[in-house]
N, C-alpha and C positions, 0 to 999 in steps of 0.2 A: 504494500500500500504506500504510494508515494505522495509527495506534496510539493507545492511550488517552492523552489529554492529560496525565494524571497520571503516566504511566510515563516514566521517563527512559532515554535511550539513550546509551551510551558506545561509541565505536569505539576500539579499541586497534590501532595500526599499529606493529608491532614484529616484527623477523625472528627473534628468539630466543624459542623456545616457552616456556621457563621464565619468562622476564621477562614475556611476554605474559600467561601465566596468573596470575602474581603481581600484576600491575597490575590485573587484573580481579577479584581476590578481594574487596577492600573494597567496591567499587561493587556487586558482586553481592549481598553481604550487606546492603547498604542498599536492595536492591530494584531496582537498575538492571538493564536488559537490556544485556549486553555483546556486541558484535560484533567479533571479532578479524579482523585481516588481517596477513599476513606480508610483503606486498610493496606497492609503490606501485600496481601494476596491480590487485591484488586490492582495495585500498582504493578505487580509482577505480570499479571495478565495483560495489562495495557502495554507494558514494555515489550512483551513477547509478540504481541500483534502488530507493534510498530505504528507509525514511524517513530524513530528515535527523537526524543525531545531535545531542544537546544538547551533548555534549563529545567531544573526540577527543584521545587521548594519542598523540603522534607521535614516533617515533624519527627522528633527523636523517639517519642514513645507513641506506639500505635496499639489499637485494641488486640491485634493478633501478633504482636512482637515489637521488636526494636527497629528503628530506621535503618540499621545495618542490614536487615533482611532485604531492603530495597537497594541500598547503596552498594553493597558488596558485589551483587551480580552486574551492576553497571560497570564497576571497575574491572571485574573479571572478564567481561566481554570486550573491554577496551573501547567502550562508547565514549564519544566526545562530549556527552552531556555534562554541563556544569551544574553542580549541586550546591544549593544553599540549605543549611540546617539552621533552624531557629531554636534558641534555647532560652529558658527563663534566666533573667539576668541577676536575680537576687541571691542565687545559690552557686557558689564557686564549684561545687561538686557537679552540678548540672552542666556547667560550662565545660568542665574537664571531660565529662562523658560525651558531650556533643563533639568536642574536638577530637576525641578518640575515633569517631566515625570517619574522619579524614575528608570532610567536605572541602569544596573549593572556596566556599564562603561561609563564615559562621557569623550569624547575626543574633543580637539579643532581642527577644520579643518586646514589642510587637514587630518592629523592623519594617522596612520599606521594600516591597517587592520590585520597585522600580530599579533598585540597585542591581539586581540580578539581570534585569532586561538590558541595562546599559552594558553589563559585562558580556552578554551574549550577542548583541546586535552587531552586525557588520564585521565580525571577527571570524577568521578561519577556524575550523574545528581542529583542535590540537590532536596530534597523533601520539605524542609522548607528553603526558600531562606534567611531567617533572621538569621539562626543559623546553619552554616555549618562549622565544625571545619576544619582547614587547607585550607580553601577556598583561591584560588589564587587572588581573587578580594577583594577590600576593601568593606566597607558597601555600600549598594545600593546607587547609586548616587555620589559616591566619584569621584573626579576629579583626574584621574591618568595620 
């Protein structure tokens, strides 16, 4: 299943319906196609059926598991999807656990989904995520 190369796709994996809708508002206004998923299983199914999203906003804790259940297969498959994980800012332990997932972008809730859009738009999809010259994001897991 293909899509127009100029069209951007964002997947939002979040169990709270209001948060999921809220995170999709700005990208939708920017012309992005938004694909929501409420669980890790639903996200895995959408990723398997394609197309590959340019960006993915991931909740760290999901009803059927941890965000790693979504992020690990993305990394294992070598997808160029840039992943933002949102974590509660009041608890340093939560931030450490979110950082351990190895996202491209770590944001403190509530965060601004527009940041991920900026990072994905108009940039070549990286083949080696560890060494991409001119990359708009800091090293994987940087708190931006």
